[in-house]
LUMFITOR-902629 format. One line per 4 residues: number of its first residue (from 1); for each residue x, y, z of N, C-alpha, C. Coordinates in steps of 0.001 Angstrom, whole numbers, plus 524288, in hexadecimal, padded with zeros to 5 digits. Each point is the difference from the previous one (the first is absolute). Layout:
LUMFITOR-902629
NUM) X Y Z X Y Z X Y Z  ...
//
This chain:
LUMFITOR-902629
1) 67676 65518 C3C58 8034C 80211 7FBC2 8006B 805E8 800AD  804B0 8020F 800A5 80089 805A9 800B9 7FDFB 802F9 7FB47  7FDB9 8047E 80122 7FDFB 80366 7FBDA 803FF 80444 7FF04  80290 7FFD3 7FB89 80418 803BC 7FEB5 7FD8C 80471 7FCE8
5) 80104 804EB 8019F 7FDB8 80481 7FD5D 803B8 8049D 80077  7FF9F 803BF 7FC70 80327 804CD 80083 7FDF5 80330 8048D  80183 7FE77 804B1 7FDB7 80243 804BA 8006D 805F1 80059  8048A 8025F 7FEF1 80032 805AF 80085 7FBE4 802C3 7FCB8
9) 7FF6F 7FE73 7FB16 7FC1D 80282 7FCA0 7FA7A 7FF15 80206  7FED1 7FB43 80190 7FAB6 7FEB8 801CB 7FEA7 8031A 804E9  803A8 8006B 803B0 7FEDE 802B6 804E6 7FFAC 805EC 7FF3D  80371 80223 7FCC1 7FFA5 8059A 7FED0 7FAD6 80128 7FD43
13) 7FE84 7FCA5 7FC59 7FB0A 800B1 7FD34 7FB65 7FFB6 803C4  8004D 7FC95 803E5 7FBBC 7FF8A 803C4 7FF64 804FB 80336  80465 8023F 801CC 7FF9B 804C3 8032D 7FE05 80498 7FCB9  80206 80091 7FB51 7FE44 8043E 7FC9A 7FA5A 7FF2B 7FE4D
17) 7FE92 7FB20 7FEF1 7FAA1 7FEE9 7FE7D 7FC26 8013F 80456  8016E 7FED1 804E4 7FCA0 8015D 80460 7FF48 805D5 80083  80438 802F3 7FF2D 7FF9B 805B2 80047 7FC76 80218 7FBB2  800DD 7FE56 7FB25 7FCE6 801FC 7FBA7 7FA4A 7FE4E 80058
21) 7FEFB 7FBD8 802D7 7FA9C 7FE4A 800BD 7FD19 80372 803DB  802B3 801CA 8041C 7FD5B 802BA 80447 800DC 805D8 80016  80408 80206 7FD78 80155 8058C 80078 7FC33 8036D 7FCFF  7FF58 804DF 801B8 7FCC4 803AF 7FD01 80244 800D0 7FA93
25) 7FCAD 80167 7FC61 8015B 80101 7FA8F 801A6 7FAF9 7FD43  8042E 7FD6D 801D1 801C9 7FB3D 7FD7C 7FBDB 7FBAC 80061  7FD61 7FFB7 80473 7FC20 7FBEC 800C8 7FA83 8018E 7FE87  7FF57 80488 7FD8C 7FACE 801D0 7FE6F 7FDBC 7FC48 7FBED
29) 7FADA 7FF29 80050 7FD8C 7FC51 7FC67 8004B 801DF 7FA5E  800F1 80518 7FF31 8007C 80202 7FAAB 80530 7FE79 7FD83  803C3 7FE56 80335 8051B 7FE4F 7FDF2 7FF8A 7FA3C 7FE8C  800C1 7FE92 7FB0B 7FF6B 7FA86 7FE71 803B3 7FC6C 802FE
33) 7FE1B 7FB52 8011A 80331 7FC37 802DC 804F3 7FEA0 7FCF6  7FFA7 7FFCD 7FAD1 8049E 7FEBA 7FCDF 8042B 8043A 80080  7FE38 804E8 80049 803C6 8043D 8009F 802BF 7FF9D 80540  7FD02 7FEF4 8042D 80263 7FF68 8052B 803E4 7FB77 80006
37) 7FE67 7FBA0 7FD9A 8037D 7FB7A 7FFCE 804EB 80140 7FCE2  7FF62 802F0 7FBC5 80488 8016F 7FCDB 803BF 80383 802F7  7FDE4 803E5 802DA 80359 8037F 8030F 802ED 7FCEF 80435  7FD23 7FC91 802BC 80288 7FCDC 8040E 8043A 7FC7E 7FDB2
41) 7FEE7 7FDA9 7FB6D 803D1 7FC91 7FD95 804EB 802DF 7FE4E  7FF58 80499 7FD9F 80488 8030B 7FE41 80353 801B5 804A7  7FD70 801EE 80424 802E7 801A7 804A1 802C5 7FB61 80291  7FD62 7FB7B 80028 80266 7FB66 8025D 804C2 7FE35 7FCDA
45) 7FF99 80032 7FACF 80479 7FE87 7FCBA 804A4 803A3 800E4  7FEE2 80500 800EC 80433 803C0 800DE 80262 7FF85 80571  7FCC1 7FEC7 803E1 801DD 7FFF1 80569 80267 7FAD2 801A2  7FDC5 7FBAF 7FE4A 8019E 7FAE5 801FA 805E0 7FF02 7FF8B
49) 8028A 80144 7FB9C 805A9 7FEE1 7FFB2 80351 8034D 803AA  7FDE0 8045C 801F4 8031D 8038F 80343 7FF54 7FEF4 805D1  7FC73 7FC8E 80171 7FEDB 7FF24 80581 802E4 7FB40 80214  801C7 8003C 804E9 802A7 7FB79 8024A 7FC2F 7FB81 800CF
53) 801F3 7FB50 7FF44 7FCB2 7FB5D 800AA 80230 7FC62 80424  802D5 80246 803BB 80293 7FCCA 803FC 7FC19 7FD62 803A5  7FB3E 80235 80073 7FC1E 7FDB1 80382 7FCB8 7FBCF 7FD55  8010A 7FEFF 7FB13 7FCBB 7FC60 7FD14 80287 7FA98 7FFD6
57) 7FCD0 7FBED 80068 80220 7FAB4 7FF72 80156 7FEDF 7FA53  803C7 7FC92 7FF37 80180 7FE98 7FAA9 7FB8C 7FD32 7FD41  7FD28 7FCD4 802E5 7FB74 7FD44 7FDF9 7FBB0 80069 80411  7FB2B 7FFFE 7FE35 7FB9D 80093 803A0 7FB8D 7FC83 7FE43
61) 7FD65 7FDAA 803C3 7FB4A 7FD0C 7FEC9 7FBA5 803C3 7FE7E  7FBE9 7FDD9 7FDD6 7FBA5 8034F 7FE56 7FD8E 802C9 804A8  7FF91 7FD63 80473 7FDC0 80268 804AD 8034D 8047C 801FE  8053C 7FF39 80003 8037E 80430 801B7 7FFA5 804A8 7FC5F
65) 7FFEC 7FEFA 7FAF8 7FFA5 8043E 7FC2C 7FADD 802FC 800A1  7FBC1 7FD24 800D5 7FAEA 8028A 800AE 80007 80385 804D3  80283 7FE31 80436 80051 80334 804B1 80329 804EC 7FF28  80470 7FF86 7FD4D 8033E 80499 7FEE8 7FD22 803E4 7FC79
69) 7FD63 7FE04 7FC05 7FD0D 8036B 7FC7A 7FB96 802BF 802F8  7FD61 7FD1C 8036B 7FBCB 8025A 8030B 801EE 80466 8037F  80482 7FF40 80287 8022E 80417 80357 8018B 804D0 7FCDA  80277 7FF29 7FB93 8019C 80471 7FCBE 7FB3C 802F5 7FDF3
73) 7FC13 7FD2D 7FE52 7FB3D 80294 7FE27 7FD59 802F7 80467  8002E 7FDDB 804BB 7FD97 8029F 80480 802B2 80534 80120  80526 8003A 7FF65 802D3 804EC 800D0 7FE3B 80418 7FC12  7FF9A 7FE73 7FB01 7FE38 803AB 7FC06 7FA7C 801DE 800F1
77) 7FC88 7FC62 80158 7FA91 80177 8011F 7FFBC 80397 804BB  8033C 7FEF8 803F1 80000 8033B 804B7 80188 8059D 7FEC0  80413 800AE 7FCE9 801AE 80547 7FE88 7FBD2 802C1 7FCBC  7FDA1 7FD2B 7FC61 7FBE7 80258 7FCDA 7FB20 80137 8031E
81) 7FEB7 7FC9C 803BB 7FB5A 800D8 80338 80093 804E1 80359  804A6 800D4 80225 800E7 804B0 80334 7FF14 804E5 7FCC3  801DA 80001 7FB22 7FF1F 80487 7FC9B 7FA3C 80092 7FE9D  7FD48 7FBB1 7FF8E 7FA77 8001C 7FE8B 7FC93 80231 80459
85) 801F9 80008 804DB 7FCE2 801EC 8045F 7FE99 805C4 7FF64  80383 80319 7FDBA 7FED7 80588 7FF27 7FB45 80092 7FC70  7FFD9 7FCE1 7FBE6 7FBA8 80049 7FC49 7FAF4 7FDFD 80271  8006B 7FC26 8036D 7FB55 7FE1F 802BA 7FDB3 8044D 80368
89) 80360 802FC 802A7 7FE1F 8045C 8032E 7FD7F 8043A 7FCB6  8026D 80139 7FB86 7FDD4 803F5 7FC7B 7FAA7 7FE40 7FDFB  7FF95 7FB15 7FE86 7FB0A 7FDFE 7FDEC 7FBC2 80017 80431  80171 7FE82 804C5 7FC27 8000E 8043B 7FE3B 80593 8012D
93) 803AD 803AC 80021 7FE93 80572 800E7 7FC79 8021C 7FBC0  8012C 7FEAD 7FB0C 7FCAB 801AC 7FBB9 7FA9D 7FD92 80040  7FFBB 7FB2D 801C6 7FAEE 7FD62 8008E 7FCAA 802B8 80423  80260 80152 80463 7FD1C 802B1 8042C 7FE22 80557 7FE22
97) 80396 802EE 7FD83 7FE96 80535 7FE1A 7FBD6 7FFB0 7FBC8  8006A 7FC34 7FC7A 7FC35 7FF78 7FBD0 7FA95 7FEA3 801F7  7FFB6 7FC7E 803BA 7FAED 7FE9D 8023B 7FD9A 804A2 802DD  80332 802E5 802DE 7FE11 80487 802D7 7FE20 80443 7FC43
101) 80286 80078 7FB77 7FE99 80410 7FC41 7FB7A 7FE71 7FC7A  7FE01 7FB4D 8009D 7FB74 7FE69 7FCF9 8012D 7FD2E 7FAF7  804C0 7FDDB 7FF85 80169 7FD36 7FB3A 7FF54 7FA1B 8008D  7FD71 7FE47 8041D 7FF52 7FA69 800C4 7FCD0 7FD70 7FBC3
105) 7FC6B 802F6 7FD93 7FCC5 7FDD2 7FBD6 802F1 7FFA2 7FAD0  80470 80282 7FFBB 802FA 8002F 7FB11 804F1 7FCC8 80068  7FFA5 7FB5C 8023A 80496 7FCA1 8007E 8019A 7FDFB 7FAA8  8050D 7FF66 7FF40 80221 7FDED 7FB24 8038F 7FB70 80154
109) 80196 7FD2C 7FBFE 80378 7FB8D 800D8 80563 801FD 8017B  80205 7FDF6 8044E 80530 80194 801D9 80427 7FD23 7FCCB  8034B 802C5 7FD06 803FF 7FD4F 7FCD7 80439 7FD73 80349  80088 8018F 804EE 80403 7FDB5 80354 7FE15 7FB61 80325
113) 7FB17 7FE9E 7FF72 7FDCC 7FBAA 802EF 7FB85 7FD94 7FD05  7FD0E 7FCC3 802B4 7FBC9 7FD2A 7FD5B 7FAA6 80231 80147  7FFA9 803CD 80369 7FAF5 80220 80190 7FEFF 80550 7FDA9  7FC22 802B0 8023E 7FEB0 80533 7FE38 80263 8041D 80384
117) 80041 804BA 7FE0B 8022B 80460 802FC 7FD4D 804F8 7FE37  7FFA1 803CA 8036D 7FDC1 80501 7FE7E 803CC 802D8 7FC68  7FDEA 803D2 7FD25 8035C 802EE 7FC62 80438 802FA 802F4  7FED3 801A1 804D0 803E8 802D0 8031A 80481 7FC62 8016A
121) 7FEC6 7FB30 80199 80418 7FC40 8014A 8034E 7FECD 7FB35  7FD71 7FF72 7FB7D 802DF 7FEEF 7FB2A 8037E 804A0 7FE95  7FDF9 804AE 8009C 8030D 804A7 7FEBB 804B5 80089 803A0  7FF42 7FF1F 80506 8045A 80079 803AB 80406 7FBA6 7FF2B
125) 7FE2B 7FB71 7FE5C 803A7 7FBC7 7FEC7 80379 8018B 7FB65  7FDAB 80259 7FBFD 80316 801C7 7FB8B 803BC 80466 80196  7FE3B 8037E 80377 8036A 80427 801E6 804A6 7FDB5 802F6  7FF07 7FBEB 80315 80444 7FD7F 802DD 803CE 7FD57 7FC3F
129) 7FE01 7FD97 7FBD4 80374 7FDA4 7FC1A 8035D 80426 7FD55  7FDA4 8047D 7FEDB 802F8 8043F 7FD9A 8044C 801E8 803A9  7FEA8 800B7 80509 803F2 801A6 803D1 80437 7FBD3 8009D  7FE79 7FB13 7FFAF 803B1 7FBA6 8005F 80423 80062 7FBBF
133) 7FE58 80182 7FB4A 803A8 8007C 7FBA8 8031B 80513 80045  7FD4A 80457 80121 80296 80519 80010 80439 80037 8042F  7FEFC 7FDA4 80482 803B8 80011 80453 8040D 7FB98 7FFA3  7FFE0 7FD03 7FBC0 803B9 7FBBB 7FF27 7FFC9 7FBD7 8043F
137) 7FB62 7FF24 8021B 7FF89 7FC09 80421 800A5 7FA87 7FDB7  7FEBE 7FF5A 7FAF1 800D5 7FAE4 7FD92 805D0 7FE9B 7FFFD  8035E 803FC 7FF91 805A1 7FEFD 8005D 8018A 7FE8D 80596  7FD6B 8025F 803D4 8010A 7FEB4 80579 7FEBB 7FA42 80107
141) 7FB99 7FE32 7FDEC 7FE6B 7FA8B 800BE 803E5 7FC56 7FD59  80193 8015B 7FB3C 803C8 7FCB8 7FD3B 80546 7FFEE 802C2  801A3 80496 80204 804FA 80027 802DD 7FFB0 7FCAF 804EE  7FB71 7FFED 8027B 7FF68 7FCE2 804C3 800B1 7FA33 7FED7
145) 7FDA5 7FE1F 7FBC4 8008F 7FA69 7FED3 80588 7FEC8 7FE2C  80281 8039A 7FD34 80571 7FF22 7FE73 80398 7FFF6 804C4  7FEFA 80386 803B7 80314 80012 804D4 7FF2B 7FB04 80324  7FB41 7FDDA 7FFAC 7FEED 7FB30 802E7 80363 7FB82 7FE10
149) 8015A 7FFFA 7FAFD 80378 7FBE6 7FE01 80576 8007A 80254  80192 804CC 8015C 8053A 800CE 8023A 8002D 7FE80 805BF  7FC15 801BE 80301 80026 7FF15 805A8 7FDBF 7FAAF 8017A  7FC74 7FDF4 7FCDB 7FDBC 7FAD5 800FE 80098 7FCC5 7FB05
153) 8049F 7FDBF 7FF19 800FC 7FD2E 7FB19 7FC14 7FB94 7FF24  7FF6C 7FE7F 7FB24 7FC65 7FBBC 7FEBC 801B8 7FB06 802D3  7FC37 7FD42 80209 8010F 7FB3F 802E4 800DB 800CD 805CA  80062 804F6 801CA 800FB 80103 8058F 7FB6E 802CE 802A2
157) 7FB99 80079 7FD3C 7FB95 80301 8020C 7FD89 7FD3B 804A0  7FEE9 80322 80414 7FD39 7FE07 8049B 7FBBA 803E9 80156  7FB4A 7FE19 800BA 7FBA5 80354 801A8 7FE4E 7FE3C 80564  7FFAD 803B2 803A7 7FE3A 7FE9F 8053D 7FB62 8036E 80189
161) 7FDFE 7FEFB 804AA 7FB71 802E4 801DB 800FF 805C5 800AE  804E4 80189 80133 8012A 80584 800C4 7FF45 8032C 7FB0A  801DE 7FDD9 7FBA2 7FF6A 802BB 7FB02 7FA44 80074 7FE8D  7FD2D 7FBB2 80072 7FA73 8000D 7FE93 7FCE4 80380 803A7
165) 8016A 80019 804FE 7FD49 8036C 803B3 800E4 805B7 7FE95  804C7 8014A 7FE51 8010E 8055C 7FE6B 7FCCB 8019A 7FB48  7FF5E 7FC63 7FC48 7FCDC 80132 7FB5C 7FA45 800AB 80173  7FE08 7FC93 80369 7FA85 8006D 801A1 7FF15 80519 802F3
169) 803B1 80174 8035E 7FF7F 804F6 802CE 80007 80495 7FC43  80378 7FFB9 7FC21 8003B 80430 7FC16 7FAF9 80045 7FCCE  7FD60 7FB91 7FF65 7FB24 7FFEF 7FCFE 7FBD9 8037C 8026E  8005F 800F9 8051A 7FC44 8037D 80281 8003F 8058A 7FDF4
173) 80462 80161 7FD70 8007E 8054D 7FDF9 7FC30 80110 7FB94  7FE02 7FBEA 7FD80 7FC53 800E7 7FBB1 7FAF9 8027C 801FA  7FE6B 7FEB5 804D5 7FB41 8025C 8022C 800E8 805BE 80146  804B6 80146 801E8 8014B 8057E 800FB 80007 80316 7FAE9
177) 80228 7FDAC 7FBDE 80002 80293 7FAE4 7FA73 800E3 7FE13  7FCAF 7FC0E 8008F 7FA92 80073 7FE37 7FD18 8044B 802EC  800A5 80036 80525 7FD3B 803EC 80321 801DF 8057D 7FE9C  80518 800A4 7FF59 8020F 80534 7FEBD 7FE44 801CF 7FA97
181) 7FF88 7FC60 7FC4D 7FE3B 8017C 7FACA 7FA31 8015B 7FFEE  7FCE7 7FD07 802E4 7FA59 800CC 7FFE8 7FE31 80443 803B6  8033F 8018B 803C7 7FE4C 8039F 8041D 7FDD4 80528 7FDEF  80294 802B7 7FC39 7FDC5 804FE 7FE3D 7FA79 7FF72 7FDDF
185) 7FF25 7FC08 7FCC1 7FACF 7FF3D 7FDB3 7FC0E 7FE7C 8042A  8016E 7FC7D 80378 7FC5E 7FE23 80403 7FE71 80470 803AA  803C0 80318 801B9 7FEDC 80435 803BA 7FC8D 8042B 7FD80  80177 801B7 7FB45 7FCF5 80420 7FD70 7FA80 7FE1D 7FEC4
189) 7FF8A 7FB44 7FE03 7FACD 7FE11 7FEA5 7FCB8 7FED7 804D3  8027E 7FEC6 8044F 7FD0A 7FF6B 804DE 7FD81 80530 80189  802F0 8043A 7FF6A 7FDD4 80528 80119 7FBA6 80161 7FC24  800C7 7FEA5 7FB06 7FC00 8010F 7FC0B 7FB09 7FCEC 8012D
193) 8008F 7FB16 8016F 7FB6D 7FCDD 8013B 7FD24 8022A 804CA  80305 801E4 803CE 7FD85 8026C 80487 7FCF9 804DF 7FE88  80256 80347 7FC8D 7FD4A 804BA 7FE45 7FB14 7FEAD 7FCF0  80035 7FC01 7FCB1 7FB5D 7FE5F 7FD0C 7FBCA 7FDE5 80398
197) 8019F 7FD59 8041B 7FC2B 7FE12 803C6 7FD2A 80466 802C2  802F7 80411 8016C 7FD8A 80487 8027F 7FC40 802A6 7FC3D  80184 80089 7FB02 7FC8C 80263 7FC1E 7FB16 7FCCC 7FF2E  8009A 7FADF 7FFF6 7FB6C 7FCA8 7FF48 7FC28 8007B 80480
201) 80205 800F2 804B6 7FC91 80097 80484 7FD56 80556 80008  802DB 803F6 7FE69 7FDCB 80549 80012 7FCB1 8011E 7FB2D  800F3 7FD30 7FBB7 7FCF6 800C2 7FB2F 7FDF3 7FAAA 7FE31  7FB98 7FE46 8023A 7FDE8 7FACB 7FEB2 7FECD 7FF51 7FA3B
205) 7FEE8 80440 7FD4B 7FEB9 7FF8B 7FA74 804D2 7FEEA 7FCA4  8049C 80088 80249 804D4 7FEF8 7FD28 800C1 7FA25 7FF55  800BC 7FE63 7FB23 800F2 7FA71 7FEE8 805BE 7FEDC 80121  800EC 7FDAF 80493 80565 7FF5F 801E0 80349 7FCAF 7FC42
209) 7FDBF 7FBB8 7FDF4 80326 7FC97 7FC9D 80138 802A8 7FAD4  7FC1F 8029E 7FDAE 800D4 80286 7FAEE 80411 8044F 80064  80027 802B9 80465 803DB 80427 800B7 80527 7FDD4 80209  7FFA3 7FC46 8039A 804B0 7FE18 802A3 803B2 7FCF9 7FC78
213) 7FDE3 7FCDE 7FC63 80367 7FCC4 7FCB2 803A7 80347 7FC9A  7FE09 803B3 7FCF2 803B1 80323 7FCD3 803A6 8035C 8034A  7FE05 80202 80476 8035F 80321 80363 80478 7FCA7 8022F  7FEBC 7FB49 801A1 803FC 7FC7C 80228 80424 7FEAB 7FBF0
217) 7FE3B 7FEB5 7FB48 803B2 7FEA9 7FBD3 8035F 804BB 7FEA1  7FD8E 80493 7FF67 802ED 804B2 7FE93 803FF 80180 80412  7FE5B 8000F 804EE 803A7 80166 80429 80458 7FBF0 80069  7FE99 7FB00 7FF57 803F9 7FBEB 80034 80428 800A7 7FBD8
221) 7FE58 80155 7FB34 803C5 800D8 7FBCB 80373 804C2 8010F  7FD9D 8042D 80218 80309 804B4 8013B 8041B 7FECC 8042B  7FE6A 7FD29 80404 803B3 7FEBA 80436 80452 7FC6B 7FDFC  7FE9F 7FC3D 7FCA9 803FF 7FC94 7FDBF 803FC 80325 7FCDF
225) 7FE1B 803B6 7FCEC 80391 80349 7FD04 8035B 8036F 80377  7FD9A 80238 80415 802F0 80379 8037A 80412 7FD02 8032F  7FF0F 7FAF7 800E9 803A0 7FCF1 8033D 80444 7FD57 7FCCF  80059 80121 7FAF0 8040D 7FD8B 7FCC0 8058C 80101 801FF
229) 8016D 804D0 8017D 8054D 800C4 8021F 80105 7FCBE 804DE  7FC14 7FFA2 80363 80082 7FCBF 804AE 800BB 7FA46 7FE79  7FCFF 7FE29 7FC21 80072 7FA94 7FE43 80569 7FEEC 7FDC7  801FB 803A2 7FCD6 80537 7FF47 7FDB0 80434 7FFBC 80436
233) 7FFA1 80360 803F0 803DD 7FFF8 80439 7FFA1 7FB01 80339  7FB29 7FE3B 800E7 7FF47 7FB2B 802F2 8025B 7FB62 7FD17  7FF1F 7FFB4 7FADD 8023D 7FBC2 7FCF1 805F6 80036 80013  8022F 804AF 7FF97 805B6 8007F 80037 80213 7FE18 80542
237) 7FD55 8015C 80438 801B3 7FE44 80537 7FF99 7FA14 80087  7FBAE 7FDCD 7FE13 7FF43 7FA5C 80083 80408 7FD04 7FCC6  80140 801F7 7FB50 803DA 7FD55 7FCC6 8057E 80092 80245  80113 80472 80285 80507 8009A 802A4 80074 7FC23 8048A
241) 7FBC7 7FF72 802FD 7FFF2 7FC33 8044A 80077 7FA71 7FDE7  7FDB5 7FF0E 7FB6F 80070 7FAD5 7FD96 805AA 7FEB0 7FECF  802E9 803C0 7FDCA 80580 7FF0E 7FED8 80320 7FEB0 804E1  7FEF2 802D0 80449 802C3 7FEF0 804E5 7FE97 7FAA1 80221
245) 7FAF8 7FE94 7FFAE 7FE65 7FAEA 8020D 8023B 7FB8E 7FCB7  80016 800A4 7FAD5 80246 7FBF2 7FCAF 805C7 7FF3D 80141  802C8 80456 800FA 8057A 7FF8E 80178 800B1 7FD01 80516  7FCBE 80126 803E2 8004A 7FD29 804F2 7FE8B 7FA48 7FF6B
249) 7FC1B 7FEE4 7FCA1 7FE66 7FA95 7FF1F 8045E 7FCE3 7FD6B  8029E 80252 7FC33 80452 7FD56 7FD67 8047E 7FF12 803D8  8011C 803D0 80356 80417 7FF4A 803F4 7FEA0 7FB89 803BC  7FB03 7FF9C 80169 7FE57 7FBCA 80378 800BA 7FAB2 7FD5A
253) 7FEB4 7FFAE 7FAF9 800D2 7FB19 7FD29 805CC 7FE9E 7FFD3  80354 80412 7FF58 8059D 7FF0C 7FFF4 80203 7FE0E 80531  7FDFA 80258 80444 801B1 7FE51 80538 7FE6C 7FA55 80109  7FB52 7FE75 7FE46 7FE50 7FAA0 800B9 8033C 7FC3C 7FCA4
257) 80151 801BB 7FB3F 802EF 7FC90 7FC86 8057B 7FEF5 80218  80246 803D4 802B1 80557 7FF5C 80200 80015 7FEAC 805C9  7FB52 7FF88 80250 7FFCC 7FEC9 8058A 7FFD9 7FA45 8010F
//
């Protein structure tokens, strides 16, 4: 028995729902699930009547519908995941810097995940969210998914190994982001630890741990503060690169849909 459904609305809702589930800010655990569902539903109601449905069957079995919904949701998740990679790099860099600065004992619950994170990682994550909003990157992400409806209409989505390979390759940039964010703290504190080691050898009566812990924390905080302009510029560069990559990813989806 064919399963008849308002296919355009369901497929648009699936793509938007995948994006809102995986994208930064929209997919944050602090955003209620009902709010995300409401935003996706309102956008789907507005978009579905304006989109061509020439690639959709008049009737579809439940299996066919499930496959189409899965593909549309995968496109949304893919776009959101690419944007989330910047935040993963920022969080990793903050984790490295925080551990090096001696904040490993002061881990807190990470609001963006299910585990713990150092206060430095949490602070840098919030800074990245602020930059995400100030630089209007959330609009870039929304424009990318809206453009995807134009170049890869609902029902015509195709995902191949080339697209996924490009995303996996791009995922390597999160490690570069993490290293660049943590480098100032790691390098300076490495020098500080070396100096403390020399002092401990030349002055055996010096309690290395009692002196080293506050010095490490203090120097780490000073370096974090001094590197704020560098961090802001790095985030701006990464978000600019994100916009370019999202544009290329959407073009690739369009080429596959019409190929």
